[in-house]
N, C-alpha and C positions, 0 to 999 in steps of 0.2 A: 626621818628624813636625810639625816646627815649620814645614816649608815648608807641610803639608797644615793645616795652624789658619791661617797668613797667607793661602793661599788661600781657605778657608772664610769668612773676614772680608772679602776682597776682593768675594767672590760675593755676601755679604749686603749689602754697602756698595751695590754696584750694581744688588742689585736693589730698594733702596728709593730708587734714583735714579731709578730709570726705573720705579717703581710709578706708579700714579694719585696716590698721596698725595704721593709725593715731587716727581712733576711739577707738582703743584698748588702745594707748598710753594715750590718753584723758580721756578715762573711768576708765580704772584699773593701779594700784601703787602697787607695790613691797613696801611690810611694812603697806598698807592700805587696801588692797582688798585680799591679798595672802601674804605668805612667801616664802622662798624659803629654804626647809631643805638641810642637806647634801647630797651629792651624785650627781649624774648625771640623767635627765631625762630620763625617759624608752621610748623606740622607740616603746613601746606597749599603743594605745591610751586608757588608762583602768582609771576612775573614781572610786574610793572606798570610800563607808561612814563606820567609825567605828562607832559602834550603840550598842543601848541595849532597849530589848521590856519593861524594868525595866524604863528605862531615860524618867521623865517627857518632858524634852527637845527632844527628839527625836522624841517623840510622836507629839508634837505639830510642829515640823519641818518636817514629813514624807509626808505633803501635797505638800509641795513645792517640795521636793523630786520626787513624782507622780508627779505631774505637768511637772517636767522636763523632764522624763522619757517618758511621751506620745509623745514627739516631739524629742527624743535625737537622733541624726545622727547615724545612724546603725553602722555605723564604729567606734562607739566610747563601750567599753564595759563597763559595769556598775557592780560592785561586792559590798556585802554588809557584812561587818565583825562583828562578837558579840563581844561585851566586858564584861568583869562580874568584874575586877578589884579585884578578889578574894572574892565577896561578895555572901554567898550563894543564895540567891533571884534572883541576876544575871547570877551565875552559871547556874540556873534554866532554865532561859530565854534564855540564849546562847543555851542551849541544845536543845528546844524546838526550836530555829532557826535553828540549824542543822538538826534536825529530820523531819522538815517542808520539806527541802531541799531533803534529801535523800527518802522522800514519795511523792514526786513531787506535794506538795502543799503548797510550798511557797509563789508563788502569790495569789492562793485561800483563806490561813490563814491569811496573811500578817497583814491586817486591824483587821480581829478578834481578833489576839493574843491583839493588842496595846490596842484594845475598853476592851477587858476582863482585862486587868491588870490595865488600867486608867479610863474607865468608870463605870466598873462594880467592880472594886477595889478587883480583885480577881487575886494576883497573884500567880504565880507556886511555890507551898511550896515543894512538894517532886515528886518522881517519878510516883506514882501512880495517883497523880492531872494530869500531862502531859499524862499517859496512858489514864484518863481517857477522857481527852481535845479531843486528836486523835480519840479514839472509836466515840466518840459521834460524830465527824466529818467525819465517814465513813471509818475508819480504822479498818479492823479485827484485833482483838486482835491475832491472828497467825502473820500477817504480820508486827505487829507494833513490836512485840517481836524479829522478825527476823531481824528487821532493828536498832532497838536500840540497840541490842546488839552484831551487825556485826564490825567487824574489821574497815570498811571503815568509819562508824561514829566515830568510837572511833579516829581514826585517825586524822579527819578530827577537832575535839575538840581540840587536841595538835597542829595541825598546827595554828588554827585559835590565840591560847594564843601566840605562836610563834611570829607571825605578830604583835599582840598588844605590844608585846617587841621590835619587831624589826624598831616599828614606833615611841617607845616609847609613845604610845598614853594614856596622861593624863585625858582627858576630853573626854564626849561626847556629841552630833555627831561631828565628826571631818572627814571632807572632805579633799580626798587628790587627784591631778590630776598626773600624771603620775609619781609616787612615789616620787618628792619632791617639787609640788607643794602644799601649805596647804592653803586653802579658810577661811580668814576671816569672820565667820559668820556676823558678826554686816554688813559686807560690803553686804549681800544679804537679799533684802526685798521681794522678791518673785520669782517663776519659773523663768521669763523671764529673771531676773538679773542673775540665778545662771547658766541659759541656755548660756548668752553669755561672761561669766566670764569661765564656763569651755571650751568654744569654744575659748576663747583668751589663756589660759592655755594652750590647747591642741597643739597650733601652735607657741607657745613661740623655 
């Protein structure tokens, strides 16, 4: 009888260790893999990346994000939010990202924008360079002028700046899950690890 009870406890213990909850507790720890920001977790299953095309760390980390997105669950939403920190060239990068969104070229030009800045060493210095870039990538001058001067685009610039302040972004890339769980980048070695951590935080 004692042996049967001991075996039962052993099986229950192993079940906990190898269950998703047990694995999550073993793999990820608050203060090591993520930190909890003030507030309550959002009911929306959203993963945000605050980034800048001008940031070399964001450029290096983008392959990890790309790998994650290839197999991210459909029920999770992912949003990139450009950050400028008040720097002129970073403001231009934020402008480029927002225009790419409204011109429906966000995915098509994403890597090309990063490579222009970091491989070709050609940051966007003024509005004319931004306009020339989009025209060179198939956007008509008429459409570019219409979109770039639209109220919607200007509102999005302001909205992104307000989000940067709301989340007190001080460095990029910054990854936030459900509004309060901020991922510690040092714990993310590859896209598989990022996927596991995001899954864990979505279920907390």
